[in-house]
C-alpha positions as a printed NumPy array, in Angstrom:
array([[-61.714, -15.082,  87.958],
       [-58.999, -12.464,  88.062],
       [-59.881,  -9.18 ,  89.768],
       [-59.105,  -5.807,  88.246],
       [-58.937,  -2.58 ,  90.164],
       [-60.141,   0.38 ,  88.181],
       [-60.309,   4.116,  88.727],
       [-63.241,   4.245,  86.357],
       [-66.183,   1.954,  85.828],
       [-65.604,  -0.6  ,  83.057],
       [-67.872,  -0.122,  80.079],
       [-69.572,  -2.546,  77.735],
       [-69.471,  -2.845,  73.966],
       [-71.648,  -5.025,  71.744],
       [-69.508,  -6.824,  69.153],
       [-70.836,  -5.963,  65.702],
       [-68.873,  -8.233,  63.358],
       [-67.266, -11.675,  63.143],
       [-63.643, -10.499,  63.171],
       [-62.859, -12.158,  66.519],
       [-64.624, -15.518,  66.191],
       [-61.3  , -17.365,  66.503],
       [-61.222, -16.42 ,  70.196],
       [-64.924, -17.155,  70.719],
       [-66.134, -13.555,  70.418],
       [-69.001, -13.728,  67.919],
       [-71.119, -10.877,  66.59 ],
       [-73.66 ,  -9.905,  69.246],
       [-71.32 , -10.775,  72.105],
       [-71.214,  -8.223,  74.946],
       [-67.662,  -7.218,  75.877],
       [-66.556,  -5.723,  79.171],
       [-63.915,  -3.047,  78.549],
       [-61.533,  -1.657,  81.182],
       [-60.077,   1.719,  80.146],
       [-57.528,   1.714,  82.996],
       [-55.496,  -1.316,  81.944],
       [-52.423,  -0.384,  79.936],
       [-52.683,  -2.166,  76.568],
       [-49.925,  -4.723,  76.021],
       [-48.977,  -6.777,  72.982],
       [-51.308,  -9.75 ,  72.7  ],
       [-54.236,  -8.141,  74.494],
       [-57.6  ,  -7.655,  72.823],
       [-58.511,  -3.984,  72.708],
       [-61.444,  -1.782,  71.793],
       [-60.328,   1.189,  69.757],
       [-61.559,   3.895,  67.446],
       [-60.203,   3.675,  63.901],
       [-61.179,   6.72 ,  61.845],
       [-63.908,   7.342,  64.415],
       [-65.388,   3.836,  64.112],
       [-65.198,   1.254,  66.924],
       [-62.993,  -1.768,  66.277],
       [-62.036,  -4.798,  68.39 ],
       [-58.713,  -6.456,  67.57 ],
       [-55.677,  -8.114,  69.127],
       [-52.848,  -5.63 ,  69.594],
       [-49.395,  -6.468,  68.258],
       [-46.199,  -4.476,  67.801],
       [-43.464,  -4.668,  65.195],
       [-40.686,  -2.264,  65.968],
       [-42.263,   1.131,  66.585],
       [-45.524,   0.307,  64.797],
       [-48.665,  -1.289,  66.139],
       [-50.722,  -3.804,  64.179],
       [-54.343,  -4.728,  64.818],
       [-55.009,  -8.417,  64.186],
       [-58.413,  -9.989,  63.749],
       [-58.981, -13.543,  64.938],
       [-60.661, -14.457,  61.659],
       [-58.663, -15.126,  58.485],
       [-61.201, -13.184,  56.387],
       [-59.85 ,  -9.936,  57.897],
       [-56.415,  -8.548,  57.07 ],
       [-54.065,  -7.134,  59.718],
       [-54.332,  -3.361,  60.03 ],
       [-51.054,  -1.474,  60.509],
       [-51.263,   1.582,  62.76 ],
       [-48.808,   4.337,  61.862],
       [-48.389,   7.909,  63.092],
       [-50.703,   8.979,  60.275],
       [-53.471,   6.551,  61.3  ],
       [-56.449,   8.01 ,  63.156],
       [-56.517,   5.398,  65.934],
       [-57.121,   5.565,  69.673],
       [-57.334,   2.69 ,  72.157],
       [-60.381,   3.037,  74.42 ],
       [-59.658,   0.066,  76.664],
       [-58.752,  -3.573,  77.073],
       [-61.328,  -6.345,  76.726],
       [-61.457,  -8.165,  80.074],
       [-64.512, -10.364,  79.599],
       [-67.021, -11.541,  77.009],
       [-70.656, -12.511,  77.564],
       [-72.24 , -14.688,  74.901],
       [-75.995, -14.938,  74.477],
       [-76.668, -18.679,  74.324],
       [-80.392, -18.416,  73.63 ],
       [-80.458, -16.482,  70.343],
       [-77.405, -18.171,  68.779],
       [-77.627, -20.329,  65.7  ],
       [-76.193, -23.638,  66.839]])
């Protein structure tokens, strides 16, 4: 496992939807978020979009960022200067509850 040094304690977030199932992050999955890692294209991030938490893969096209779900039922979300969006941190790990899952 890769080690991360952090000035702050990583936080957790409970995934609330199925937007990231393509990378094995189902609803109910606990995510470990590191706010100190600088978000790069391709990383999965936790952000606030219009004040609501959202987990997506970060992409860039030119000067604009795009938030991509890993589920084809969700459309990419462009982030412009007018968008109320803030990245809270980078997802560094996911814990899946194997007992309560429908298999």
